[in-house]
N, C-alpha and C positions, 0 to 999 in steps of 0.2 A: 960210331959215334963221334969219333975224333973230327971226321970231315964236316959235320953238321955243326960243331960247336961254332966254328968262326961266323958261319951264316946266322946262326941264331943271335949270336952276341951282336952283329951288325945290325940285324933286324930291331933287338931291343934298343940299340943304342939310337937307331933313327926313330923309333917311336918316343923315346925320351926327348929327342929334339922337336918332334912334333908337338908333344905335349906342351912343351916351353913356348913354342910358337903360338900355340892356342891361348896361351895367356897374355900375349902381346895384342892390345886393342887396336881395331883398324883406327887410323887417323882420319881426320874430317875429309881430307882430299881424296882418301881412298874409298869412303863411304858413297858408293853411288846410289845407295837404296835408301829407303824411308819406311816409315809404317804403313805407307800406301802400296809398298811393293809386295805383290802377291806371288807367293810360292806354293806349288802343289807338290805333295810327296805321296806316291802312290804306295799301297801297303805300309802304311804308317803306324799301324796300331801295336807294333811290336818291334824288337830288335832294332836293326840298322835303321829301318825307315822311321821308327819312333825317335831315334837318337838324331837322325838328320832334322827331323821337324823339330824336335827341341832346340837344337844349335841354331837353326836358322831363326826361329822365333826369339831366340835369346839375343840373336844379333839385331833384333827389331824389325824384321820382316812379318808381314801376315801370313801365316801359313794354313793352307787347307791341307788337312790330313784326310787321306781316303783308306778304306778298308772295304773288302767285300762283304764283311759281316758287319753290320750296322752296330750291334752291341758291344763288339770289341773296339770298334773305332771310336764310337761316343764315349766309352769309358777312357780310351787312351787320351782323347781331346780334353777331356774333362780333367785329367791328371795335369796336363800342361796348363790349362786354364788357372787351376788352383796355383800355380807357380806364378801366376800374373802375366802369363804369355798370351800373345794374340794368336789363337787357334781355332780354326773352325773345322767342322766335319762334314763330309758328304760321302755316301755310299758310292763304291765304284768297283764293279766287277770288269776287269780289263779284257775278259773274252765274251763279254755281253754287249753287242752293238747298240741295244737299246739303253743299257745302263750308262754307257759311254756317251751316247747322244743327249740324255738326261742330265748327265753331269756338265756337258759342255754347256748345254743351255742355262743350265742353273749359274755356272761361273760368269757367263756373259751378262745375265740378268742381275746378278749379285754384285758383282766386282767389276763388271766391264772389261774382263780379260784378265791374262796372268802374265807375270814376268819371269818366272823361273819354273821349270818342271823337273822334277827328280823322279826318273822312272826306276822305282826300287822294287815293285811287287815281284814276287819270284817264289818258285818252289824246288825242293830238291827232296827226293825220296830215299836217297842212300846215306848211310852214316857210316863214318870212319872209312875202312877199306873196302866196303861194301860195293858192288858194281852191278847190281840189278837194272836191266833195262825194261823191267815189266811196266813201268809207268812213264816210258819214255814220251809219248804223245801228251801226257798230262804235265810233263816238264817243259817239253819245247813250246806248247801251245802258250802258257801264260808268260814264259820267259822271254821268247822271241815275239811271237805274234801278238801277244798282250802290248808289249812296248811299241810295235808298230802301229797298232789299232788306237792307243792313246795318243802317241805322238802326232799322228796324221789328223786326228780329231782336234787336237788343241793348238796345233802350229797356226791355224788362222786367227786364234784368239789371243796370240801373243803380242802384247802391247809394243808400239813403236819406242824406241829409246836410243838415246845418244851413245850409250854404252853396249847396246844389243842385250836381246833376251837370251836366256840360258836354258840349254837342256843337258841334264847328266844323267847318264845311263849306268845303273849300278851293274858291273859285269865281274870278271874273273879272269886271272892269269890261266886258268884252265882252258880258256878259249883262245889263247894266243895262237896264231898260224905257225909260228916258228919257234915254240918253246922246244926245249932240248928233250923232255921226257914225255910230252903229251900233246901230240900234234898229230894232223892229217899225214897219213903215208904218201898219199896222191900228190906227187910234186906237182903236176900240171895243174891240178885244183888249187893248191896252196898259191901257186903263182897267178892264177886266174883271180883267185879272192884277194890277192895282195895288191894286184895293179889296177889302180883307179880308172884305166882306160878300158879293162875288161869287167870290172865290178859292176853288177848290176842286181837290182831286187830279184829279177828272175833267176839270176845264178844263185843268190843266196837262198832263195826259196826252193829252187830245184836241189841244192845241196841237202837242205833239211828234209825235204820230201824223199829224196833218195835214202837217206839214213833211216827214216821212220818206215819206210817200205821194207828196207833190209831187216829191221827189227821184227816186223810182222812176218817176214818170210823165214826168220831164223837164219839169216845169212850174214848178219852185221858184223860178226867177229872176225870174217875174212875180208871186210870192207876197208880196212885201213883207218878205221876211226880212232879218236883218242882212247887210250886204254885206261885212263882213270876217270871215274865218275863220268862214264861215256856220255850218258844222255844229257847230264848238266853241261858238260863241257862243249857239245855240239851246241846247245842252245845258247851259250855265251860266245861262241865263235861266231854265230849268227849275228848276235847283239853287237860285236865289235864290227863285223863287216858293215852291218846297217848303219852305225855310228859314222864311219868314214864315208859312206855313200850318201847319207843325208847331209854331212858337212859340205860336200861336193854340191850337192843340189842346192843347198841354202847359200853358197858362198856367192851367187850372183845378185842377192838382194842389195837394194840401195842403201847407202848410209841413212842411219836413223831407222832402218827396218831390219837390221842384221839379227841373225839368231845364230849363236854359237852352241855347237853341240859336241860334247865330249863323253868319255866312259872312263870308269876306273875300276880297280880291283880294291876292296875293303880288306882283304886277307882273310884268314880263316878264323872268323869272330865267333865268340862265345855267345851263341844264341840258340834258339829253339832249332833252327835249320841245321845246325852241325851237331845237335844233340848235347849242346853246351861243351863240346870237347875242344873248342876252338883255342888258339893262343893269342887272340888279339881282342880287347874290350870292345864293346858297342860303341863307346865314345871315340876310341881311336879308330875304329872301322868306318864311323861316320864322317870322320874329319876331312878326308880328301874330297868327298863329294860336297861338302859345304864350302871347303876351299875353292872348288871349281866354280861352284854357282856364285861365288861372290867375288870372283877375280877382278880387281879393279882395272877398267880401262885397258884391258889387253884382249886382243882379237885372237885368241887360241881356240882352235876348232879342229875337229876330226883327229883327235889325239886320245891316247890311252895312258892312263895315270895310276901309280901305286905310290902311297906314301908321300904325296905330294911331288912326285917326280914322274917326268915321261918315261913310258916303258915302250919298247917295240911291240908292235901287234904280232 
C-alpha cells in the first residue's frame, strides 16, 4: 500500500487543480466558438459521453448527442435541454453503415456540417480484475472499428475554420504501447506501431485481426498481448495508433481546412462501464476531452493526453 499512496495523492492533487481550472472562464480572445459551433458526441446518453455533451453545451456550443438506443438518447438530451442547454439528438449505431450514412446526411441537411467530433461510444464487458475475452469481438468492433467508421464518414462534413476542426477520441492508458505493466510483448510490433514511417491502417487492422483470431483459436494467452483487460486494451491500443495515423494523414490539409485529432484517457471513471467502481467522477473524466475540443488557437494533433497533460503513447 505504501508505494501506491504517493501516486494516489498525486492524482488527487492534480484532479483538484483541474477542478479549479474548470472554474476559470475562457476569455473572449480564447473563445473561438459560438452557439453556431456544432459538436457531435457519440455514446452521449450516459457516463463520460453525457458529461462531455453537458460541458460542451454549457460552454455555449450546439451539441448533437448520439446513442444507439433512441429512447435512452432522447431522455439524455431532454435532461440537458431542461437545463437550458442547446442539445439535439440523433440515433447512431457506430457499427451500422446505414445508420452512419443516415446520420451524416441528417447533419449535412440540418446543420450544414460539424466543427467538433468526440468519439466516445465504447463498451467493456470486464469488471474489476476480470479478464475474460469471451466478448473480444464485441469490444473491438465498436471501440476501434466504430471510431474509424464514424470518423471517415464525418471528416468530409467538418467545416472550414481558421482555428481548425477538432476530433477527440476517448481512449485509455491501457492501450499505451510502452506502458510498464500492460503492453505488447512483441518488441518489433511495438516499434512498427510506434514509428510513423511504418504505421499504417493495414498494420493496425492486421494487429487487431491477429488478436481476434488467436482469441478464436484459444491461443491468445501465448500471443504476448496486454495482460490487463486484454480485449479492451487491444481496442484502445488500436485507437491510439489510429489517432496518430490520422493526424499524419490530415496534416497536409491547407490552412483554413485543418483538422486536429487527439486522444485522451479519462481515468478509471465511476460509470456503468466500470460497475461504478472507478475513482474519478464523470465530471473530471470528461474534462480533458472538453479541454482538447476547445483548445484555443493551438495546432496540437496526434497526441495522447491525461488530466490535461501529454502522455507518451
